[in-house]
C-alpha positions as CSV (number, residue, x, y, z in Angstrom):
1,M,-1.2,-19.2,-11.0
2,K,-4.0,-16.8,-12.0
3,V,-3.6,-13.4,-10.4
4,G,-6.1,-10.6,-10.5
5,L,-4.6,-7.1,-10.2
6,F,-6.7,-4.8,-8.1
7,V,-5.9,-1.2,-8.6
8,P,-7.5,1.1,-5.9
9,C,-9.9,3.8,-7.2
10,Y,-7.7,6.7,-6.1
11,V,-4.6,5.1,-7.8
12,D,-6.7,4.6,-11.0
13,Q,-7.8,8.2,-11.0
14,F,-4.7,10.1,-9.7
15,Y,-1.7,7.8,-9.9
16,P,-2.2,5.4,-12.8
17,E,1.6,5.0,-13.1
18,V,1.5,3.0,-9.8
19,G,-1.0,0.6,-11.4
20,R,1.2,0.2,-14.5
21,A,4.3,-0.4,-12.3
22,T,2.4,-3.1,-10.3
23,L,1.5,-4.9,-13.5
24,G,5.0,-4.6,-14.8
25,L,6.4,-6.0,-11.6
26,L,4.1,-8.9,-11.6
27,Q,4.8,-9.7,-15.2
28,Q,8.4,-10.3,-14.3
29,F,7.4,-13.6,-12.8
30,D,5.8,-16.7,-14.2
31,L,2.2,-15.6,-13.6
32,E,-1.0,-15.3,-15.5
33,V,-1.9,-11.7,-14.6
34,S,-5.3,-10.1,-15.5
35,Y,-6.8,-6.7,-14.8
36,P,-10.6,-7.2,-14.7
37,L,-12.1,-4.1,-16.4
38,Q,-15.3,-4.3,-14.4
39,Q,-13.5,-3.6,-11.1
40,T,-14.4,-0.5,-9.1
41,C,-13.8,0.3,-5.5
42,C,-13.3,-2.0,-2.5
43,G,-15.8,0.1,-0.6
44,Q,-13.5,1.5,2.0
45,P,-14.3,5.2,1.6
46,M,-18.0,4.7,2.3
47,A,-17.2,2.5,5.3
48,N,-14.8,5.0,6.7
49,S,-17.4,7.7,6.4
50,G,-19.9,5.7,8.5
51,C,-21.9,4.3,5.6
52,E,-20.7,0.7,5.6
53,K,-24.2,-0.7,4.9
54,D,-24.3,1.4,1.8
55,S,-21.1,-0.3,0.6
56,I,-22.5,-3.8,0.7
57,K,-23.3,-3.9,-3.0
58,T,-19.7,-2.7,-3.7
59,Y,-18.4,-5.5,-1.5
60,Q,-20.5,-8.0,-3.4
61,H,-19.3,-6.7,-6.8
62,F,-15.7,-6.9,-5.7
63,V,-16.2,-10.6,-4.8
64,Q,-18.0,-11.4,-8.0
65,T,-15.2,-9.7,-10.0
66,F,-12.3,-11.5,-8.3
67,K,-13.7,-14.8,-7.1
68,D,-12.1,-16.9,-9.8
69,F,-8.5,-15.8,-9.2
70,D,-6.0,-17.7,-7.2
71,Y,-4.8,-14.4,-5.7
72,I,-6.0,-10.8,-5.8
73,V,-3.0,-8.5,-5.5
74,A,-3.1,-4.8,-4.7
75,P,-0.5,-2.1,-4.2
76,S,-2.3,-0.9,-1.1
77,G,-2.2,-2.1,2.4
78,S,-5.4,-0.2,3.4
79,C,-7.5,-1.7,0.6
80,T,-6.2,-5.2,1.2
81,Y,-6.9,-4.9,4.9
82,H,-10.4,-3.6,4.2
83,V,-11.3,-6.6,2.0
84,R,-9.8,-9.1,4.5
85,K,-11.3,-7.6,7.7
86,H,-14.4,-5.7,6.7
87,Y,-16.1,-8.1,4.3
88,D,-17.2,-10.0,7.4
89,I,-20.6,-8.1,7.3
90,I,-21.8,-9.9,4.2
91,D,-22.8,-13.5,3.9
92,Q,-19.7,-15.7,4.2
93,T,-20.2,-17.8,1.1
94,P,-17.3,-19.9,-0.3
95,A,-16.6,-17.1,-2.8
96,V,-16.5,-14.4,-0.1
97,E,-14.2,-16.5,2.1
98,H,-11.9,-17.2,-0.8
99,V,-11.6,-13.6,-1.8
100,R,-11.0,-12.5,1.8
101,A,-8.3,-15.1,2.3
102,R,-6.6,-14.5,-1.1
103,T,-6.5,-10.7,-1.3
104,V,-2.9,-9.7,-0.5
105,D,-0.7,-6.6,-0.5
106,I,2.0,-6.7,-3.2
107,A,4.8,-7.0,-0.5
108,E,3.0,-10.0,1.0
109,F,2.6,-11.6,-2.4
110,L,6.2,-11.2,-3.4
111,L,7.7,-12.4,-0.1
112,D,5.2,-14.9,1.3
113,V,3.6,-16.4,-1.8
114,L,6.3,-16.1,-4.5
115,Q,9.1,-16.2,-1.9
116,V,11.2,-13.8,-3.9
117,K,14.8,-13.8,-2.7
118,S,16.3,-11.2,-5.1
119,L,15.4,-8.6,-7.7
120,S,17.2,-7.4,-10.8
121,V,16.8,-3.7,-10.2
122,R,19.1,-0.7,-9.5
123,F,18.0,2.5,-7.7
124,P,21.0,4.6,-6.5
125,H,19.2,7.0,-4.1
126,K,18.8,7.7,-0.4
127,V,15.3,6.4,0.4
128,G,13.1,7.0,3.4
129,L,10.5,4.4,4.1
130,H,7.1,5.4,5.5
131,Q,5.3,2.4,7.0
132,S,1.5,2.9,6.7
133,C,-0.7,2.1,9.6
134,H,-2.9,-0.4,7.8
135,G,0.1,-2.2,6.4
136,L,2.1,-2.1,9.6
137,R,-0.5,-2.7,12.3
138,G,-3.3,-4.2,10.2
139,L,-1.6,-6.6,7.9
140,R,1.4,-6.9,10.1
141,L,3.9,-6.2,7.3
142,G,6.3,-5.1,10.0
143,K,6.7,-4.8,13.8
144,G,5.3,-1.6,15.3
145,S,7.4,0.0,18.1
146,E,4.7,-0.7,20.6
147,R,5.0,-4.5,20.2
148,V,7.5,-6.8,21.8
149,G,9.6,-9.0,19.6
150,E,12.2,-9.0,16.9
151,A,12.1,-6.1,14.5
152,F,11.1,-6.8,10.9
153,S,9.6,-5.1,7.9
154,K,8.5,-6.8,4.7
155,T,8.6,-3.5,2.8
156,E,12.2,-2.8,4.0
157,Q,13.2,-6.4,3.1
158,L,12.2,-5.8,-0.5
159,L,13.9,-2.5,-0.7
160,Q,17.1,-4.1,0.6
161,M,17.1,-6.2,-2.5
162,V,17.5,-3.1,-4.7
163,E,21.1,-2.5,-5.9
164,G,22.4,1.0,-4.9
165,L,19.5,1.9,-2.7
166,E,20.5,3.4,0.7
167,L,17.7,3.1,3.2
168,I,18.1,6.0,5.6
169,P,17.3,5.7,9.3
170,L,14.4,7.8,10.6
171,D,14.0,9.2,14.1
172,R,10.5,7.8,14.3
173,Q,10.3,4.7,12.1
174,D,6.5,3.9,12.4
175,E,4.7,7.1,13.2
176,C,1.4,7.8,11.4
177,C,1.5,10.4,8.6
178,G,-1.9,11.8,9.6
179,F,-3.9,10.9,6.5
180,G,-6.2,8.3,7.8
181,G,-8.7,8.6,5.0
182,T,-11.6,10.8,6.0
183,F,-9.7,11.8,9.2
184,A,-7.7,14.2,6.9
185,V,-11.0,15.9,6.1
186,A,-12.6,15.8,9.6
187,E,-9.4,16.8,11.4
188,A,-7.5,18.7,8.7
189,A,-5.3,20.7,11.0
190,V,-4.2,17.7,13.1
191,S,-3.7,15.7,10.0
192,A,-1.5,18.3,8.4
193,K,0.6,18.8,11.5
194,M,1.2,15.0,11.7
195,G,2.2,14.9,8.0
196,K,4.6,17.9,8.4
197,D,6.3,16.0,11.2
198,R,6.8,13.0,9.0
199,V,8.2,15.1,6.1
200,A,10.5,16.9,8.5
201,D,11.9,13.5,9.7
202,H,12.7,12.4,6.2
203,A,14.2,15.7,5.2
204,R,16.3,15.9,8.4
205,N,17.8,12.5,7.7
206,G,18.7,13.2,4.1
207,A,16.0,11.4,2.1
208,E,16.1,12.0,-1.6
209,V,13.0,9.7,-2.2
210,L,10.1,9.0,0.2
211,T,8.4,5.7,-0.4
212,A,5.6,3.6,1.1
213,G,3.3,0.8,0.2
214,D,0.1,3.0,0.3
215,M,-0.3,5.7,-2.2
216,S,-2.9,7.3,0.0
217,C,-0.3,8.1,2.6
218,L,2.1,9.3,-0.1
219,M,-0.6,11.5,-1.6
220,H,-1.0,13.3,1.7
221,L,2.8,13.6,2.2
222,Q,3.4,14.7,-1.4
223,G,0.9,17.6,-1.0
224,L,2.8,18.8,2.1
225,I,6.2,18.4,0.4
226,R,5.0,20.5,-2.6
227,R,3.6,23.2,-0.3
228,Q,6.8,23.4,1.6
229,R,8.9,23.3,-1.6
230,Q,10.9,20.4,-0.3
231,E,13.3,18.6,-2.7
232,I,12.0,15.2,-1.9
233,R,10.7,12.9,-4.6
234,V,7.6,10.7,-3.7
235,M,7.4,7.2,-5.2
236,H,5.3,4.1,-4.4
237,L,7.3,1.0,-3.5
238,V,6.3,-0.8,-6.7
239,E,7.7,2.0,-8.9
240,I,11.1,1.5,-7.3
241,L,10.9,-2.3,-7.5
242,N,9.9,-2.1,-11.1
243,G,12.9,-0.1,-12.1
244,G,12.1,3.5,-11.0
């Protein structure tokens, strides 16, 4: 199986360790993993800012870069969702349809494609899970509290495979952190208040580590944690799954 690793632009620039951890995690399985050097952005920042037509060339470049892979795997629910749902504004060629269908979040890939049942990793810490909006309500990686049905979380399912990890209960399991891309710029005060509420929930319930599948949410929460001088470590899901 040929897998193309897509590392979001903000991860590449600010959190390269998350990209390395994703690669290390994928290399534990019988896969042919490549990181195309010509990759750039998925185009989400421009689209979120109301300039989606200006992002079309970026969309086309993404498709050209990844069209020959069986799967395109990203450590980001928001970027994955953007490719799958927003690339509908360009011509739906076979290459575009293939890339849209085969771009998956790392949690989806491990559980739904590889059907991973266990992981050889130990992480003896109390962990609070933040479920990002794009992952939870866009990709349906879990059940939001507003939906009827049996509760599930693919991210939580993976964390439960980690030896020694204690997943702490939160008062509000699926509340938004307030980042929302450019929302954090346009509505900074509201965004910060929402983030402070999420940090307080994790701190109140004894989290030593705060994790999520989207580094954008974690970047927002990490900034608030630092400003409040909280003793909570922030780590992406893949960093934990790859051995901490």
